[in-house]
Short mmCIF file of the C-alpha atoms (twelve columns), coordinates in Angstrom:
data_MODEL
# 
_entry.id   MODEL 
# 
loop_
_atom_site.group_PDB 
_atom_site.id 
_atom_site.type_symbol 
_atom_site.label_atom_id 
_atom_site.label_alt_id 
_atom_site.label_comp_id 
_atom_site.label_asym_id 
_atom_site.label_seq_id 
_atom_site.Cartn_x 
_atom_site.Cartn_y 
_atom_site.Cartn_z 
_atom_site.pdbx_PDB_model_num 
ATOM 1   C CA . UNK A 1   -31.672 17.453 -27.064 1 
ATOM 2   C CA . UNK A 2   -30.527 16.505 -30.782 1 
ATOM 3   C CA . UNK A 3   -30.919 12.584 -30.128 1 
ATOM 4   C CA . UNK A 4   -31.740 12.596 -33.905 1 
ATOM 5   C CA . UNK A 5   -28.521 14.513 -35.089 1 
ATOM 6   C CA . UNK A 6   -26.360 12.351 -32.110 1 
ATOM 7   C CA . UNK A 7   -28.180 9.187  -33.295 1 
ATOM 8   C CA . UNK A 8   -26.876 9.308  -37.115 1 
ATOM 9   C CA . UNK A 9   -23.157 10.570 -35.716 1 
ATOM 10  C CA . UNK A 10  -23.489 7.502  -33.368 1 
ATOM 11  C CA . UNK A 11  -23.447 5.184  -36.576 1 
ATOM 12  C CA . UNK A 12  -20.003 6.223  -37.601 1 
ATOM 13  C CA . UNK A 13  -17.830 6.290  -34.869 1 
ATOM 14  C CA . UNK A 14  -15.861 3.627  -32.429 1 
ATOM 15  C CA . UNK A 15  -15.924 4.985  -29.286 1 
ATOM 16  C CA . UNK A 16  -18.140 7.951  -27.574 1 
ATOM 17  C CA . UNK A 17  -16.465 9.592  -24.494 1 
ATOM 18  C CA . UNK A 18  -18.711 11.142 -22.423 1 
ATOM 19  C CA . UNK A 19  -19.005 13.340 -18.902 1 
ATOM 20  C CA . UNK A 20  -21.670 13.267 -16.848 1 
ATOM 21  C CA . UNK A 21  -23.941 11.055 -13.800 1 
ATOM 22  C CA . UNK A 22  -25.099 7.392  -14.029 1 
ATOM 23  C CA . UNK A 23  -28.596 8.299  -15.749 1 
ATOM 24  C CA . UNK A 24  -27.126 10.038 -18.513 1 
ATOM 25  C CA . UNK A 25  -24.165 7.969  -19.097 1 
ATOM 26  C CA . UNK A 26  -26.418 4.819  -18.965 1 
ATOM 27  C CA . UNK A 27  -28.855 6.386  -21.306 1 
ATOM 28  C CA . UNK A 28  -25.657 7.033  -23.972 1 
ATOM 29  C CA . UNK A 29  -24.847 2.765  -23.457 1 
ATOM 30  C CA . UNK A 30  -28.529 2.265  -24.484 1 
ATOM 31  C CA . UNK A 31  -28.126 4.570  -27.508 1 
ATOM 32  C CA . UNK A 32  -24.940 3.502  -29.121 1 
ATOM 33  C CA . UNK A 33  -24.801 0.780  -31.330 1 
ATOM 34  C CA . UNK A 34  -23.559 -3.008 -30.038 1 
ATOM 35  C CA . UNK A 35  -19.562 -2.802 -29.751 1 
ATOM 36  C CA . UNK A 36  -19.325 0.724  -30.153 1 
ATOM 37  C CA . UNK A 37  -17.247 2.024  -26.498 1 
ATOM 38  C CA . UNK A 38  -18.278 3.856  -24.073 1 
ATOM 39  C CA . UNK A 39  -15.636 6.037  -22.397 1 
ATOM 40  C CA . UNK A 40  -16.985 7.523  -18.787 1 
ATOM 41  C CA . UNK A 41  -15.982 10.320 -17.511 1 
ATOM 42  C CA . UNK A 42  -17.492 11.933 -14.274 1 
ATOM 43  C CA . UNK A 43  -16.171 13.457 -11.011 1 
ATOM 44  C CA . UNK A 44  -13.910 10.963 -9.541  1 
ATOM 45  C CA . UNK A 45  -12.507 10.713 -5.105  1 
ATOM 46  C CA . UNK A 46  -8.814  10.103 -4.231  1 
ATOM 47  C CA . UNK A 47  -7.405  9.630  -1.095  1 
ATOM 48  C CA . UNK A 48  -4.259  8.634  0.883   1 
ATOM 49  C CA . UNK A 49  -3.141  5.738  3.328   1 
ATOM 50  C CA . UNK A 50  -0.497  6.092  5.239   1 
ATOM 51  C CA . UNK A 51  1.020   3.514  7.547   1 
ATOM 52  C CA . UNK A 52  2.769   3.902  10.878  1 
ATOM 53  C CA . UNK A 53  5.597   2.416  9.657   1 
ATOM 54  C CA . UNK A 54  5.834   5.138  7.308   1 
ATOM 55  C CA . UNK A 55  5.464   7.723  9.901   1 
ATOM 56  C CA . UNK A 56  8.499   5.989  11.442  1 
ATOM 57  C CA . UNK A 57  10.690  6.333  8.182   1 
ATOM 58  C CA . UNK A 58  9.452   9.572  6.985   1 
ATOM 59  C CA . UNK A 59  7.593   11.864 10.043  1 
ATOM 60  C CA . UNK A 60  6.934   15.376 8.784   1 
ATOM 61  C CA . UNK A 61  7.909   15.675 5.383   1 
ATOM 62  C CA . UNK A 62  5.373   12.808 4.674   1 
ATOM 63  C CA . UNK A 63  3.076   14.847 6.535   1 
ATOM 64  C CA . UNK A 64  3.830   18.150 4.579   1 
ATOM 65  C CA . UNK A 65  3.602   15.693 1.170   1 
ATOM 66  C CA . UNK A 66  -0.066  15.428 1.910   1 
ATOM 67  C CA . UNK A 67  -0.608  18.840 2.459   1 
ATOM 68  C CA . UNK A 68  0.700   20.026 -0.390  1 
ATOM 69  C CA . UNK A 69  -1.766  17.858 -1.844  1 
ATOM 70  C CA . UNK A 70  -4.449  18.945 -0.337  1 
ATOM 71  C CA . UNK A 71  -3.673  22.707 -0.492  1 
ATOM 72  C CA . UNK A 72  -2.372  23.125 -4.355  1 
ATOM 73  C CA . UNK A 73  -5.338  23.491 -6.593  1 
ATOM 74  C CA . UNK A 74  -7.610  23.482 -3.433  1 
ATOM 75  C CA . UNK A 75  -8.745  20.111 -4.246  1 
ATOM 76  C CA . UNK A 76  -10.422 21.027 -7.289  1 
ATOM 77  C CA . UNK A 77  -7.883  18.230 -8.973  1 
ATOM 78  C CA . UNK A 78  -9.217  14.722 -9.085  1 
ATOM 79  C CA . UNK A 79  -6.068  13.791 -8.334  1 
ATOM 80  C CA . UNK A 80  -6.549  15.731 -4.770  1 
ATOM 81  C CA . UNK A 81  -6.805  13.701 -2.033  1 
ATOM 82  C CA . UNK A 82  -10.115 14.064 -0.101  1 
ATOM 83  C CA . UNK A 83  -9.219  11.384 2.962   1 
ATOM 84  C CA . UNK A 84  -6.130  10.189 4.431   1 
ATOM 85  C CA . UNK A 85  -6.793  6.854  5.714   1 
ATOM 86  C CA . UNK A 86  -4.479  5.918  8.685   1 
ATOM 87  C CA . UNK A 87  -3.880  1.905  8.884   1 
ATOM 88  C CA . UNK A 88  -5.069  1.621  12.171  1 
ATOM 89  C CA . UNK A 89  -8.334  0.976  14.627  1 
ATOM 90  C CA . UNK A 90  -7.005  2.830  17.215  1 
ATOM 91  C CA . UNK A 91  -9.133  5.352  17.465  1 
ATOM 92  C CA . UNK A 92  -6.179  7.274  19.991  1 
ATOM 93  C CA . UNK A 93  -3.452  6.374  16.960  1 
ATOM 94  C CA . UNK A 94  -6.072  8.407  14.867  1 
ATOM 95  C CA . UNK A 95  -6.458  11.503 16.784  1 
ATOM 96  C CA . UNK A 96  -2.313  11.821 17.044  1 
ATOM 97  C CA . UNK A 97  -2.269  11.863 13.201  1 
ATOM 98  C CA . UNK A 98  -4.431  14.379 12.994  1 
ATOM 99  C CA . UNK A 99  -3.279  16.568 15.241  1 
ATOM 100 C CA . UNK A 100 0.123   15.862 13.434  1 
ATOM 101 C CA . UNK A 101 -1.704  16.286 10.185  1 
ATOM 102 C CA . UNK A 102 -2.909  19.873 11.116  1 
ATOM 103 C CA . UNK A 103 0.266   20.846 12.085  1 
ATOM 104 C CA . UNK A 104 1.204   20.329 8.729   1 
ATOM 105 C CA . UNK A 105 -1.250  21.943 6.868   1 
ATOM 106 C CA . UNK A 106 -0.759  24.809 9.053   1 
ATOM 107 C CA . UNK A 107 3.020   24.714 7.472   1 
ATOM 108 C CA . UNK A 108 1.965   24.423 4.308   1 
ATOM 109 C CA . UNK A 109 -1.392  26.205 3.628   1 
ATOM 110 C CA . UNK A 110 -0.234  30.232 4.334   1 
ATOM 111 C CA . UNK A 111 2.354   29.251 1.793   1 
ATOM 112 C CA . UNK A 112 -0.056  28.650 -1.018  1 
ATOM 113 C CA . UNK A 113 -2.848  30.992 -2.449  1 
ATOM 114 C CA . UNK A 114 -6.459  29.294 -1.521  1 
ATOM 115 C CA . UNK A 115 -9.125  30.298 -4.220  1 
ATOM 116 C CA . UNK A 116 -12.313 31.380 -3.150  1 
ATOM 117 C CA . UNK A 117 -15.103 28.963 -3.293  1 
ATOM 118 C CA . UNK A 118 -18.517 30.530 -5.396  1 
ATOM 119 C CA . UNK A 119 -21.524 30.691 -2.741  1 
ATOM 120 C CA . UNK A 120 -23.094 27.563 -3.089  1 
ATOM 121 C CA . UNK A 121 -19.891 25.782 -2.658  1 
ATOM 122 C CA . UNK A 122 -18.658 27.628 0.139   1 
ATOM 123 C CA . UNK A 123 -22.507 26.634 1.299   1 
ATOM 124 C CA . UNK A 124 -21.738 22.824 1.142   1 
ATOM 125 C CA . UNK A 125 -18.103 23.594 2.677   1 
ATOM 126 C CA . UNK A 126 -19.809 24.942 5.586   1 
ATOM 127 C CA . UNK A 127 -22.694 22.409 6.123   1 
ATOM 128 C CA . UNK A 128 -20.772 19.526 5.985   1 
ATOM 129 C CA . UNK A 129 -18.185 20.084 8.361   1 
ATOM 130 C CA . UNK A 130 -20.745 22.116 10.592  1 
ATOM 131 C CA . UNK A 131 -22.768 19.000 10.941  1 
ATOM 132 C CA . UNK A 132 -19.594 17.013 11.161  1 
ATOM 133 C CA . UNK A 133 -19.131 19.194 14.361  1 
ATOM 134 C CA . UNK A 134 -22.834 18.115 15.545  1 
ATOM 135 C CA . UNK A 135 -21.719 14.632 14.664  1 
ATOM 136 C CA . UNK A 136 -19.425 14.746 16.957  1 
ATOM 137 C CA . UNK A 137 -20.867 15.775 20.546  1 
ATOM 138 C CA . UNK A 138 -21.488 12.327 21.144  1 
ATOM 139 C CA . UNK A 139 -19.280 10.418 19.290  1 
ATOM 140 C CA . UNK A 140 -15.728 9.773  18.776  1 
ATOM 141 C CA . UNK A 141 -15.964 12.496 16.204  1 
ATOM 142 C CA . UNK A 142 -13.570 15.314 15.817  1 
ATOM 143 C CA . UNK A 143 -13.291 18.581 13.628  1 
ATOM 144 C CA . UNK A 144 -10.147 20.604 13.734  1 
ATOM 145 C CA . UNK A 145 -9.963  23.887 12.026  1 
ATOM 146 C CA . UNK A 146 -7.745  26.255 11.278  1 
ATOM 147 C CA . UNK A 147 -8.254  29.488 13.107  1 
ATOM 148 C CA . UNK A 148 -8.076  31.838 10.438  1 
ATOM 149 C CA . UNK A 149 -10.957 29.695 7.964   1 
ATOM 150 C CA . UNK A 150 -8.103  27.941 5.315   1 
ATOM 151 C CA . UNK A 151 -8.313  24.531 5.950   1 
ATOM 152 C CA . UNK A 152 -10.309 22.206 8.080   1 
ATOM 153 C CA . UNK A 153 -9.676  18.187 9.411   1 
ATOM 154 C CA . UNK A 154 -12.853 16.056 9.962   1 
ATOM 155 C CA . UNK A 155 -11.959 12.916 11.698  1 
ATOM 156 C CA . UNK A 156 -14.642 10.165 11.520  1 
ATOM 157 C CA . UNK A 157 -13.779 6.607  13.043  1 
ATOM 158 C CA . UNK A 158 -15.687 5.256  10.462  1 
ATOM 159 C CA . UNK A 159 -13.824 3.894  7.632   1 
ATOM 160 C CA . UNK A 160 -15.830 4.371  4.269   1 
ATOM 161 C CA . UNK A 161 -14.649 6.608  1.866   1 
ATOM 162 C CA . UNK A 162 -17.035 10.265 1.669   1 
ATOM 163 C CA . UNK A 163 -16.579 12.646 -0.759  1 
ATOM 164 C CA . UNK A 164 -14.813 15.928 0.453   1 
ATOM 165 C CA . UNK A 165 -16.402 19.739 -0.014  1 
ATOM 166 C CA . UNK A 166 -13.025 20.023 -1.148  1 
ATOM 167 C CA . UNK A 167 -11.329 23.492 -0.553  1 
ATOM 168 C CA . UNK A 168 -8.949  22.401 1.795   1 
ATOM 169 C CA . UNK A 169 -11.225 20.062 3.868   1 
ATOM 170 C CA . UNK A 170 -10.379 16.778 4.286   1 
ATOM 171 C CA . UNK A 171 -11.356 13.229 5.715   1 
ATOM 172 C CA . UNK A 172 -9.443  11.367 8.364   1 
ATOM 173 C CA . UNK A 173 -10.323 7.936  9.066   1 
ATOM 174 C CA . UNK A 174 -9.141  4.314  10.175  1 
ATOM 175 C CA . UNK A 175 -8.135  1.531  7.835   1 
ATOM 176 C CA . UNK A 176 -7.044  -1.609 8.776   1 
ATOM 177 C CA . UNK A 177 -4.843  -3.404 6.125   1 
ATOM 178 C CA . UNK A 178 -7.269  -6.275 5.983   1 
ATOM 179 C CA . UNK A 179 -10.499 -4.241 5.671   1 
ATOM 180 C CA . UNK A 180 -9.085  -1.861 2.497   1 
ATOM 181 C CA . UNK A 181 -10.793 -4.330 0.078   1 
ATOM 182 C CA . UNK A 182 -14.219 -4.905 1.234   1 
ATOM 183 C CA . UNK A 183 -14.119 -0.840 2.113   1 
ATOM 184 C CA . UNK A 184 -13.011 0.921  -1.205  1 
ATOM 185 C CA . UNK A 185 -14.324 -1.962 -3.422  1 
ATOM 186 C CA . UNK A 186 -17.884 -0.746 -3.830  1 
ATOM 187 C CA . UNK A 187 -16.502 2.349  -4.667  1 
ATOM 188 C CA . UNK A 188 -14.027 1.598  -7.563  1 
ATOM 189 C CA . UNK A 189 -15.457 3.399  -10.534 1 
ATOM 190 C CA . UNK A 190 -15.734 6.438  -8.212  1 
ATOM 191 C CA . UNK A 191 -11.955 6.129  -7.211  1 
ATOM 192 C CA . UNK A 192 -9.297  7.816  -9.291  1 
ATOM 193 C CA . UNK A 193 -5.527  8.031  -7.670  1 
ATOM 194 C CA . UNK A 194 -4.132  6.612  -4.340  1 
ATOM 195 C CA . UNK A 195 -1.309  8.164  -2.681  1 
ATOM 196 C CA . UNK A 196 0.213   5.911  -0.593  1 
ATOM 197 C CA . UNK A 197 2.974   6.449  2.038   1 
ATOM 198 C CA . UNK A 198 4.696   2.963  3.613   1 
ATOM 199 C CA . UNK A 199 7.438   0.915  4.346   1 
ATOM 200 C CA . UNK A 200 9.289   -0.952 2.071   1 
ATOM 201 C CA . UNK A 201 8.607   -3.983 4.140   1 
ATOM 202 C CA . UNK A 202 4.356   -3.180 3.617   1 
ATOM 203 C CA . UNK A 203 4.774   -2.656 -0.013  1 
ATOM 204 C CA . UNK A 204 4.320   -5.513 -1.514  1 
ATOM 205 C CA . UNK A 205 0.942   -5.693 1.028   1 
ATOM 206 C CA . UNK A 206 -0.257  -2.709 0.188   1 
ATOM 207 C CA . UNK A 207 0.211   -2.929 -3.545  1 
ATOM 208 C CA . UNK A 208 -1.783  -5.856 -3.601  1 
ATOM 209 C CA . UNK A 209 -5.052  -4.688 -2.242  1 
ATOM 210 C CA . UNK A 210 -4.874  -1.591 -3.153  1 
ATOM 211 C CA . UNK A 211 -4.438  -2.877 -6.971  1 
# 
């Protein structure tokens, strides 16, 4: 609000670090002198990408580590996965993977005390979950929920990355390797951390696509 004061400060700095939405960051970029670096901070999305070979090699231990990343901090850290991709285009394989991940969440979640969402956070989580449940009536989507309400998996056959309402709510989506770039590139500025599970033979190809 004190644009006059901020303007005086801008003239004496080499860089400005700012947290905010796209409009706020754009306004700052217009205000700083030419050559002043703007470091934008904002909400980020992290995800996991798993290949079938990784499931063969590591099995439940890999799924338990994904479940741990979902439950630890209740996804409040930007590095927590909000979506888990399986390298497949087969909905049957995706359902099998989601079932195995639900078993992992069932093992891991009880060991980690859950944070209590605010009323608005709880409302958003309920809205997203119920809308997805309705979506599954006529399609291939599916909702897998813990009977006690501690976690939920939202299986979606559409690969586009979506933000999760957090608090142990995870999207599970298919993403063939040859569609990684076209699917994730539009979200590039919002991406933070990619947790990748793959066999040694897949390492170069996957890392090259995600770099």
